[in-house]
C-alpha positions as YAML, in Angstrom:
chain: A
units: angstrom
residues:
- id: 1
  name: MET
  ca: [87.91, 97.81, 83.12]
- id: 2
  name: HIS
  ca: [88.11, 100.35, 80.31]
- id: 3
  name: PRO
  ca: [90.67, 102.76, 80.78]
- id: 4
  name: ASN
  ca: [87.69, 105.70, 80.05]
- id: 5
  name: GLU
  ca: [86.00, 104.38, 82.84]
- id: 6
  name: ILE
  ca: [89.38, 105.62, 85.26]
- id: 7
  name: LEU
  ca: [89.49, 108.22, 83.19]
- id: 8
  name: GLN
  ca: [85.98, 109.74, 83.95]
- id: 9
  name: GLN
  ca: [86.08, 109.26, 87.51]
- id: 10
  name: SER
  ca: [89.66, 111.17, 88.01]
- id: 11
  name: LYS
  ca: [88.36, 113.58, 85.97]
- id: 12
  name: ALA
  ca: [85.25, 114.36, 87.93]
- id: 13
  name: ALA
  ca: [87.30, 113.94, 91.17]
- id: 14
  name: TYR
  ca: [89.50, 116.28, 90.26]
- id: 15
  name: GLY
  ca: [86.66, 118.36, 88.72]
- id: 16
  name: GLN
  ca: [84.22, 118.70, 91.93]
- id: 17
  name: TRP
  ca: [87.38, 118.52, 94.76]
- id: 18
  name: CYS
  ca: [90.56, 120.27, 92.92]
- id: 19
  name: LYS
  ca: [90.01, 123.80, 95.16]
- id: 20
  name: GLN
  ca: [90.46, 121.99, 98.34]
- id: 21
  name: TRP
  ca: [92.66, 119.80, 97.53]
- id: 22
  name: ARG
  ca: [95.19, 123.24, 96.15]
- id: 23
  name: ALA
  ca: [94.22, 124.60, 99.91]
- id: 24
  name: GLN
  ca: [95.34, 121.44, 101.73]
- id: 25
  name: ALA
  ca: [98.93, 120.78, 99.78]
- id: 26
  name: LYS
  ca: [99.77, 124.37, 100.88]
- id: 27
  name: VAL
  ca: [98.45, 123.99, 104.31]
- id: 28
  name: HIS
  ca: [101.19, 120.48, 104.28]
- id: 29
  name: SER
  ca: [103.65, 122.39, 102.42]
- id: 30
  name: LYS
  ca: [105.23, 123.41, 105.48]
- id: 31
  name: TYR
  ca: [106.00, 120.14, 106.81]
- id: 32
  name: GLU
  ca: [109.48, 118.00, 105.83]
- id: 33
  name: MET
  ca: [108.69, 115.98, 103.19]
- id: 34
  name: LYS
  ca: [110.63, 112.95, 104.03]
- id: 35
  name: PRO
  ca: [111.71, 110.16, 101.61]
- id: 36
  name: LEU
  ca: [109.34, 106.77, 101.61]
- id: 37
  name: SER
  ca: [112.72, 105.22, 100.83]
- id: 38
  name: ASP
  ca: [113.21, 105.08, 104.98]
- id: 39
  name: PHE
  ca: [110.45, 102.19, 104.39]
- id: 40
  name: LEU
  ca: [111.98, 100.14, 101.31]
- id: 41
  name: HIS
  ca: [111.89, 96.43, 102.39]
- id: 42
  name: HIS
  ca: [110.88, 97.47, 105.54]
- id: 43
  name: GLY
  ca: [108.87, 94.16, 105.83]
- id: 44
  name: VAL
  ca: [111.04, 91.59, 104.76]
- id: 45
  name: GLY
  ca: [110.38, 87.78, 106.28]
- id: 46
  name: LYS
  ca: [106.51, 89.63, 107.77]
- id: 47
  name: ALA
  ca: [103.01, 89.54, 106.68]
- id: 48
  name: CYS
  ca: [101.03, 93.32, 106.87]
- id: 49
  name: LEU
  ca: [97.26, 93.21, 108.24]
- id: 50
  name: LEU
  ca: [95.49, 96.10, 106.23]
- id: 51
  name: VAL
  ca: [92.92, 96.84, 108.26]
- id: 52
  name: ALA
  ca: [90.00, 98.29, 106.41]
- id: 53
  name: ASN
  ca: [86.44, 99.16, 108.15]
- id: 54
  name: GLY
  ca: [83.85, 96.38, 107.19]
- id: 55
  name: PHE
  ca: [82.12, 94.42, 109.41]
- id: 56
  name: SER
  ca: [84.64, 91.50, 108.38]
- id: 57
  name: LEU
  ca: [86.33, 93.26, 110.87]
- id: 58
  name: GLU
  ca: [84.40, 93.32, 113.65]
- id: 59
  name: GLU
  ca: [83.30, 89.48, 113.44]
- id: 60
  name: ASN
  ca: [87.73, 89.06, 113.23]
- id: 61
  name: MET
  ca: [88.84, 91.23, 116.29]
- id: 62
  name: ASP
  ca: [89.33, 88.73, 118.89]
- id: 63
  name: THR
  ca: [91.72, 86.93, 116.49]
- id: 64
  name: ILE
  ca: [93.46, 90.16, 115.34]
- id: 65
  name: ILE
  ca: [94.22, 91.08, 119.35]
- id: 66
  name: LYS
  ca: [95.37, 87.50, 119.79]
- id: 67
  name: TYR
  ca: [97.90, 87.22, 116.62]
- id: 68
  name: ARG
  ca: [98.57, 91.19, 116.99]
- id: 69
  name: ASP
  ca: [101.92, 90.49, 117.79]
- id: 70
  name: ASN
  ca: [102.92, 88.82, 114.61]
- id: 71
  name: VAL
  ca: [102.35, 91.24, 112.11]
- id: 72
  name: ASP
  ca: [103.26, 94.72, 111.27]
- id: 73
  name: ILE
  ca: [99.05, 96.82, 111.05]
- id: 74
  name: ILE
  ca: [98.38, 99.20, 109.17]
- id: 75
  name: ALA
  ca: [94.92, 101.22, 109.66]
- id: 76
  name: CYS
  ca: [92.26, 103.35, 107.47]
- id: 77
  name: ASP
  ca: [91.15, 106.24, 108.37]
- id: 78
  name: LYS
  ca: [87.79, 105.12, 109.47]
- id: 79
  name: SER
  ca: [89.17, 101.90, 111.38]
- id: 80
  name: ILE
  ca: [92.05, 103.23, 113.21]
- id: 81
  name: GLY
  ca: [89.78, 104.05, 115.96]
- id: 82
  name: VAL
  ca: [88.28, 100.46, 116.62]
- id: 83
  name: LEU
  ca: [91.43, 99.38, 116.82]
- id: 84
  name: ILE
  ca: [93.01, 101.39, 119.39]
- id: 85
  name: ASP
  ca: [89.60, 100.95, 121.65]
- id: 86
  name: HIS
  ca: [90.53, 97.10, 121.43]
- id: 87
  name: GLY
  ca: [93.87, 97.62, 122.45]
- id: 88
  name: ILE
  ca: [95.64, 97.72, 119.11]
- id: 89
  name: GLN
  ca: [97.96, 100.41, 117.84]
- id: 90
  name: PRO
  ca: [98.67, 99.82, 115.01]
- id: 91
  name: ASP
  ca: [101.48, 100.52, 113.27]
- id: 92
  name: PHE
  ca: [100.24, 102.65, 110.19]
- id: 93
  name: CYS
  ca: [97.54, 104.35, 109.44]
- id: 94
  name: MET
  ca: [97.02, 105.94, 105.89]
- id: 95
  name: VAL
  ca: [94.57, 109.37, 105.13]
- id: 96
  name: CYS
  ca: [93.47, 110.30, 101.95]
- id: 97
  name: ASP
  ca: [90.58, 111.79, 101.76]
- id: 98
  name: ALA
  ca: [90.23, 115.12, 102.09]
- id: 99
  name: ASN
  ca: [87.18, 115.81, 104.29]
- id: 100
  name: VAL
  ca: [87.13, 112.29, 106.71]
- id: 101
  name: SER
  ca: [86.10, 113.90, 109.55]
- id: 102
  name: TYR
  ca: [89.02, 114.38, 112.28]
- id: 103
  name: GLU
  ca: [86.34, 114.93, 114.87]
- id: 104
  name: LYS
  ca: [84.23, 111.90, 114.68]
- id: 105
  name: TYR
  ca: [87.65, 109.37, 113.52]
- id: 106
  name: LEU
  ca: [90.56, 110.24, 114.73]
- id: 107
  name: GLU
  ca: [89.67, 113.05, 118.00]
- id: 108
  name: PRO
  ca: [88.93, 110.84, 120.48]
- id: 109
  name: TRP
  ca: [92.68, 109.08, 120.08]
- id: 110
  name: LYS
  ca: [94.59, 111.95, 119.05]
- id: 111
  name: ASP
  ca: [96.92, 111.81, 122.50]
- id: 112
  name: LYS
  ca: [97.35, 107.85, 121.90]
- id: 113
  name: LEU
  ca: [99.04, 107.96, 118.30]
- id: 114
  name: GLU
  ca: [102.61, 108.02, 119.74]
- id: 115
  name: ASN
  ca: [103.46, 104.11, 118.34]
- id: 116
  name: THR
  ca: [101.92, 104.86, 115.16]
- id: 117
  name: THR
  ca: [103.59, 106.57, 111.67]
- id: 118
  name: LEU
  ca: [100.65, 108.24, 109.84]
- id: 119
  name: PHE
  ca: [100.63, 108.01, 105.83]
- id: 120
  name: ILE
  ca: [98.65, 110.93, 104.28]
- id: 121
  name: ASN
  ca: [98.01, 112.40, 101.26]
- id: 122
  name: VAL
  ca: [99.02, 115.68, 100.73]
- id: 123
  name: CYS
  ca: [95.85, 117.03, 99.88]
- id: 124
  name: GLY
  ca: [93.95, 114.92, 102.47]
- id: 125
  name: ASN
  ca: [92.68, 116.46, 105.64]
- id: 126
  name: PRO
  ca: [95.14, 118.41, 107.25]
- id: 127
  name: GLU
  ca: [93.69, 118.34, 110.71]
- id: 128
  name: TRP
  ca: [95.02, 114.62, 111.07]
- id: 129
  name: THR
  ca: [98.22, 115.72, 110.28]
- id: 130
  name: GLU
  ca: [98.57, 118.92, 113.31]
- id: 131
  name: LYS
  ca: [95.92, 117.55, 116.00]
- id: 132
  name: GLY
  ca: [97.45, 113.77, 116.47]
- id: 133
  name: ASN
  ca: [100.51, 113.01, 118.22]
- id: 134
  name: TRP
  ca: [101.98, 110.76, 115.57]
- id: 135
  name: LYS
  ca: [105.36, 108.74, 115.53]
- id: 136
  name: ASP
  ca: [106.14, 110.20, 112.44]
- id: 137
  name: ARG
  ca: [104.53, 111.74, 109.45]
- id: 138
  name: TYR
  ca: [105.31, 110.95, 106.13]
- id: 139
  name: PHE
  ca: [103.14, 112.51, 102.73]
- id: 140
  name: PHE
  ca: [102.28, 111.46, 98.92]
- id: 141
  name: VAL
  ca: [100.53, 112.51, 95.67]
- id: 142
  name: ASN
  ca: [98.59, 110.43, 93.71]
- id: 143
  name: MET
  ca: [100.28, 109.68, 90.10]
- id: 144
  name: ASP
  ca: [96.77, 109.56, 88.50]
- id: 145
  name: VAL
  ca: [95.65, 109.51, 84.47]
- id: 146
  name: ILE
  ca: [94.84, 113.02, 84.36]
- id: 147
  name: LYS
  ca: [98.82, 113.88, 85.95]
- id: 148
  name: SER
  ca: [97.39, 115.66, 88.63]
- id: 149
  name: GLU
  ca: [100.52, 114.22, 91.06]
- id: 150
  name: LEU
  ca: [102.40, 117.12, 88.75]
- id: 151
  name: GLU
  ca: [100.53, 120.27, 90.29]
- id: 152
  name: PHE
  ca: [100.10, 119.10, 93.57]
- id: 153
  name: GLY
  ca: [103.66, 117.99, 94.05]
- id: 154
  name: LYS
  ca: [104.75, 121.69, 93.39]
- id: 155
  name: ILE
  ca: [102.28, 123.12, 95.55]
- id: 156
  name: SER
  ca: [104.14, 121.10, 98.62]
- id: 157
  name: GLY
  ca: [106.75, 119.86, 97.58]
- id: 158
  name: CYS
  ca: [106.40, 116.24, 98.34]
- id: 159
  name: GLN
  ca: [107.90, 114.43, 95.92]
- id: 160
  name: ASN
  ca: [107.11, 110.98, 96.63]
- id: 161
  name: GLN
  ca: [104.23, 109.96, 93.96]
- id: 162
  name: ILE
  ca: [102.39, 106.63, 94.73]
- id: 163
  name: PRO
  ca: [99.88, 105.36, 91.84]
- id: 164
  name: ALA
  ca: [96.63, 106.64, 92.49]
- id: 165
  name: ALA
  ca: [93.70, 103.91, 94.46]
- id: 166
  name: THR
  ca: [89.66, 104.13, 94.44]
- id: 167
  name: ASN
  ca: [89.50, 104.44, 98.19]
- id: 168
  name: VAL
  ca: [91.85, 104.66, 101.32]
- id: 169
  name: SER
  ca: [90.87, 101.20, 101.64]
- id: 170
  name: ASN
  ca: [92.74, 100.36, 98.28]
- id: 171
  name: ALA
  ca: [95.35, 102.76, 98.60]
- id: 172
  name: MET
  ca: [96.95, 100.72, 101.38]
- id: 173
  name: LEU
  ca: [97.61, 97.84, 99.38]
- id: 174
  name: VAL
  ca: [98.71, 100.33, 96.36]
- id: 175
  name: PHE
  ca: [100.70, 102.54, 99.26]
- id: 176
  name: LEU
  ca: [102.88, 98.92, 100.17]
- id: 177
  name: THR
  ca: [103.55, 97.41, 96.97]
- id: 178
  name: GLN
  ca: [103.58, 100.43, 94.10]
- id: 179
  name: CYS
  ca: [102.94, 98.62, 91.27]
- id: 180
  name: THR
  ca: [102.51, 100.47, 88.12]
- id: 181
  name: ASN
  ca: [102.05, 100.11, 84.33]
- id: 182
  name: GLU
  ca: [106.12, 99.87, 83.85]
- id: 183
  name: LYS
  ca: [107.47, 98.24, 86.94]
- id: 184
  name: ARG
  ca: [106.13, 94.81, 89.48]
- id: 185
  name: ILE
  ca: [107.20, 95.74, 92.70]
- id: 186
  name: ASN
  ca: [106.93, 94.68, 96.54]
- id: 187
  name: PHE
  ca: [108.16, 98.27, 97.83]
- id: 188
  name: PHE
  ca: [107.64, 97.74, 101.39]
- id: 189
  name: GLY
  ca: [108.74, 93.87, 100.86]
- id: 190
  name: TYR
  ca: [106.19, 92.65, 103.18]
- id: 191
  name: ASP
  ca: [106.14, 88.26, 102.65]
- id: 192
  name: LYS
  ca: [102.23, 88.55, 102.90]
- id: 193
  name: LEU
  ca: [99.84, 91.23, 102.84]
- id: 194
  name: LEU
  ca: [96.45, 89.91, 104.79]
- id: 195
  name: LEU
  ca: [93.55, 91.80, 104.19]
- id: 196
  name: ILE
  ca: [90.34, 92.12, 106.73]
- id: 197
  name: GLY
  ca: [87.14, 94.55, 106.64]
- id: 198
  name: TYR
  ca: [87.46, 94.23, 102.66]
- id: 199
  name: ASP
  ca: [84.00, 92.99, 102.25]
- id: 200
  name: TYR
  ca: [82.75, 96.08, 99.63]
- id: 201
  name: SER
  ca: [79.42, 94.81, 100.98]
- id: 202
  name: TRP
  ca: [77.57, 94.32, 103.67]
- id: 203
  name: ARG
  ca: [74.38, 91.86, 104.66]
- id: 204
  name: PRO
  ca: [70.90, 92.49, 105.80]
- id: 205
  name: ASN
  ca: [72.18, 91.31, 109.79]
- id: 206
  name: SER
  ca: [75.62, 92.56, 109.61]
- id: 207
  name: GLY
  ca: [76.82, 96.73, 109.77]
- id: 208
  name: TYR
  ca: [77.63, 98.63, 106.88]
- id: 209
  name: TYR
  ca: [80.84, 99.45, 108.52]
- id: 210
  name: ALA
  ca: [82.64, 97.50, 111.98]
- id: 211
  name: TYR
  ca: [81.20, 99.16, 114.62]
- id: 212
  name: ASP
  ca: [79.04, 101.35, 113.16]
- id: 213
  name: HIS
  ca: [76.40, 99.29, 112.01]
- id: 214
  name: LYS
  ca: [74.15, 101.95, 110.41]
- id: 215
  name: GLY
  ca: [77.18, 103.62, 108.35]
- id: 216
  name: GLY
  ca: [77.32, 106.73, 109.90]
- id: 217
  name: ASP
  ca: [74.42, 108.75, 108.92]
- id: 218
  name: GLY
  ca: [72.78, 105.64, 107.55]
- id: 219
  name: LYS
  ca: [74.58, 104.80, 104.50]
- id: 220
  name: HIS
  ca: [73.56, 100.77, 105.22]
- id: 221
  name: HIS
  ca: [70.08, 102.24, 103.69]
- id: 222
  name: TYR
  ca: [70.55, 104.77, 101.09]
- id: 223
  name: MET
  ca: [73.93, 103.53, 99.50]
- id: 224
  name: ARG
  ca: [71.88, 100.38, 98.96]
- id: 225
  name: HIS
  ca: [72.21, 100.48, 95.24]
- id: 226
  name: GLN
  ca: [72.52, 96.63, 94.29]
- id: 227
  name: TYR
  ca: [71.40, 93.51, 95.56]
- id: 228
  name: LEU
  ca: [73.62, 90.58, 94.63]
- id: 229
  name: LEU
  ca: [75.73, 87.77, 96.74]
- id: 230
  name: ASP
  ca: [79.06, 88.19, 97.75]
- id: 231
  name: CYS
  ca: [81.60, 85.25, 96.91]
- id: 232
  name: GLY
  ca: [80.61, 83.29, 99.70]
- id: 233
  name: GLY
  ca: [77.27, 82.50, 98.35]
- id: 234
  name: THR
  ca: [75.63, 85.10, 100.97]
- id: 235
  name: PHE
  ca: [73.15, 87.96, 100.20]
- id: 236
  name: CYS
  ca: [74.39, 91.08, 100.11]
- id: 237
  name: TYR
  ca: [73.72, 95.10, 99.49]
- id: 238
  name: THR
  ca: [76.69, 97.21, 97.54]
- id: 239
  name: SER
  ca: [76.86, 100.44, 96.35]
- id: 240
  name: ASN
  ca: [77.91, 101.52, 92.74]
- id: 241
  name: ASN
  ca: [81.36, 103.31, 93.89]
- id: 242
  name: LEU
  ca: [82.18, 99.74, 96.22]
- id: 243
  name: LEU
  ca: [81.19, 97.71, 93.71]
- id: 244
  name: PHE
  ca: [84.05, 99.36, 91.48]
- id: 245
  name: SER
  ca: [86.63, 100.00, 93.85]
- id: 246
  name: ALA
  ca: [86.41, 95.67, 94.01]
- id: 247
  name: ARG
  ca: [86.83, 95.44, 90.45]
- id: 248
  name: TRP
  ca: [89.46, 97.74, 90.66]
- id: 249
  name: LEU
  ca: [91.18, 95.58, 93.60]
- id: 250
  name: ASN
  ca: [90.93, 92.38, 91.53]
- id: 251
  name: LEU
  ca: [92.48, 93.67, 88.86]
- id: 252
  name: TYR
  ca: [95.41, 95.05, 90.62]
- id: 253
  name: VAL
  ca: [96.36, 92.27, 92.86]
- id: 254
  name: ARG
  ca: [95.45, 89.55, 89.57]
- id: 255
  name: ASN
  ca: [97.34, 91.74, 87.40]
- id: 256
  name: PHE
  ca: [100.49, 91.95, 89.23]
- id: 257
  name: GLY
  ca: [100.61, 87.90, 90.71]
- id: 258
  name: LEU
  ca: [101.06, 90.21, 94.41]
- id: 259
  name: ASN
  ca: [101.42, 88.34, 97.82]
- id: 260
  name: VAL
  ca: [97.53, 88.90, 98.96]
- id: 261
  name: VAL
  ca: [95.86, 86.72, 101.12]
- id: 262
  name: ASN
  ca: [92.15, 87.99, 101.56]
- id: 263
  name: CYS
  ca: [90.58, 86.86, 105.26]
- id: 264
  name: SER
  ca: [87.15, 88.94, 104.68]
- id: 265
  name: SER
  ca: [85.32, 85.80, 104.60]
- id: 266
  name: HIS
  ca: [82.30, 88.29, 103.15]
- id: 267
  name: THR
  ca: [83.72, 89.62, 100.28]
- id: 268
  name: LEU
  ca: [83.40, 90.90, 96.52]
- id: 269
  name: LEU
  ca: [86.62, 90.23, 95.59]
- id: 270
  name: SER
  ca: [86.93, 87.04, 94.00]
- id: 271
  name: HIS
  ca: [90.90, 87.27, 94.06]
- id: 272
  name: PRO
  ca: [92.86, 86.54, 95.75]
- id: 273
  name: PRO
  ca: [90.29, 83.05, 97.71]
- id: 274
  name: VAL
  ca: [89.54, 83.46, 101.21]
- id: 275
  name: ARG
  ca: [92.04, 81.82, 104.03]
- id: 276
  name: ASP
  ca: [91.26, 81.39, 107.76]
- id: 277
  name: LEU
  ca: [92.94, 85.10, 109.27]
- id: 278
  name: LYS
  ca: [94.36, 83.16, 112.36]
- id: 279
  name: GLU
  ca: [96.47, 80.82, 110.56]
- id: 280
  name: GLN
  ca: [97.64, 83.56, 107.99]
- id: 281
  name: MET
  ca: [98.72, 86.05, 111.16]
- id: 282
  name: GLN
  ca: [101.05, 83.14, 112.32]
- id: 283
  name: TYR
  ca: [103.25, 83.54, 109.40]
- id: 284
  name: GLN
  ca: [107.33, 84.87, 110.24]
- id: 285
  name: TYR
  ca: [110.16, 83.50, 108.06]
- id: 286
  name: ARG
  ca: [113.58, 84.45, 108.33]
- id: 287
  name: LEU
  ca: [113.27, 88.10, 109.41]
- id: 288
  name: SER
  ca: [117.07, 88.29, 109.81]
- id: 289
  name: ASP
  ca: [116.90, 88.63, 105.95]
- id: 290
  name: LYS
  ca: [115.73, 91.98, 105.62]
- id: 291
  name: LYS
  ca: [119.33, 93.76, 106.87]
- id: 292
  name: THR
  ca: [120.76, 91.68, 104.31]
- id: 293
  name: VAL
  ca: [118.54, 92.24, 101.97]
- id: 294
  name: GLN
  ca: [118.75, 96.71, 102.78]
- id: 295
  name: LYS
  ca: [122.24, 96.64, 101.92]
- id: 296
  name: LEU
  ca: [122.22, 94.61, 99.00]
- id: 297
  name: THR
  ca: [120.54, 97.31, 97.80]
- id: 298
  name: MET
  ca: [122.53, 99.77, 98.98]
- id: 299
  name: ASP
  ca: [125.13, 98.12, 97.54]
- id: 300
  name: LEU
  ca: [123.04, 97.48, 93.85]
- id: 301
  name: GLN
  ca: [122.26, 101.20, 93.87]
- id: 302
  name: ARG
  ca: [125.75, 102.24, 94.61]
- id: 303
  name: LEU
  ca: [127.54, 100.08, 92.08]
- id: 304
  name: SER
  ca: [125.07, 100.74, 89.38]
- id: 305
  name: ALA
  ca: [126.06, 104.66, 89.70]
- id: 306
  name: GLU
  ca: [129.40, 103.57, 89.44]
- id: 307
  name: LEU
  ca: [128.86, 101.39, 86.78]
- id: 308
  name: HIS
  ca: [126.38, 104.92, 84.97]
- id: 309
  name: THR
  ca: [129.86, 106.88, 85.81]
- id: 310
  name: CYS
  ca: [132.35, 103.92, 84.09]
- id: 311
  name: GLN
  ca: [130.08, 104.29, 81.30]
- id: 312
  name: ASN
  ca: [129.76, 107.94, 80.57]
- id: 313
  name: ARG
  ca: [133.91, 108.07, 80.62]
- id: 314
  name: LEU
  ca: [134.52, 105.76, 78.59]
- id: 315
  name: ILE
  ca: [131.78, 107.53, 76.01]
- id: 316
  name: GLN
  ca: [133.64, 110.48, 76.93]
- id: 317
  name: ILE
  ca: [137.14, 109.25, 76.07]
- id: 318
  name: GLY
  ca: [136.03, 107.92, 72.92]
- id: 319
  name: VAL
  ca: [134.31, 111.04, 71.55]
- id: 320
  name: ASP
  ca: [137.80, 113.02, 72.81]
- id: 321
  name: HIS
  ca: [139.60, 110.45, 70.86]
- id: 322
  name: GLN
  ca: [137.45, 110.83, 67.39]
- id: 323
  name: LYS
  ca: [137.53, 114.58, 67.48]
- id: 324
  name: ALA
  ca: [141.53, 114.30, 67.70]
- id: 325
  name: TYR
  ca: [141.16, 111.86, 65.02]
- id: 326
  name: LEU
  ca: [139.50, 113.88, 63.00]
- id: 327
  name: ARG
  ca: [141.57, 117.17, 63.55]
- id: 328
  name: SER
  ca: [144.73, 114.95, 62.38]
- id: 329
  name: ILE
  ca: [143.26, 114.25, 58.94]
...
């Protein structure tokens, strides 16, 4: 993917939406901006299921219900209501879009969120922040190629900067890992990141969204920009934006060598290979390591600060002695 393609996408989005983004960042400035460091190494020993809203979510709902207690779940805006309707309260919900409908995708479930933490872009729709009985709220700004994070961070007072992605589904994966061109990390620390609903396409006999087969206002018809085969060899449709997002996520996962397992059988993601959701949701490994890793991280941060202090002190003593020497001759 050429850098100019991403630059053009970022400039076009900013030019179209910047006034609304500024206004909504201002609304969010009244909230406490808690640090995302609260979730550093949160998932050590566990898998996290990332729930997008492709049709494979509907196909695998029974499995998710059965093995829900084995994993943490982060849902995108359009899938949270689907999960709650099936008796599943996700641990996290992510909202990125400035215009995602509160009335359609949250209002019917606004009083059922007491076990779910909201992660929302400061430029996102403030109705999601204000009207849900969330367990907690955390905010972030997107770092992009045009440095818009500087503007929206200043307006909102938010210091949590996350690499930008192409849509909310991709953003969930980026949010949990937070790799950049300068570093490869696994911020939340999950052993596995499982993808469901990451289809980026729909088939003639399936829905555009899970449990919303026409895609709201008929996207299953007018978004048929390309006709192709998915990675399972099945004929499907996709839009230009969905295909761009699939290509982008392929590169992100492959280039950083991430611990991602795709469980969406009809998908345009060519990497990583598809695996069985039932099997993958039964993963856990030495959960007690979480507290050890968090303690060691704190120790490392403290020792690094002490090392920095010692180095500065040694330099200053050396400078003082050099000056004394020079004054003596």
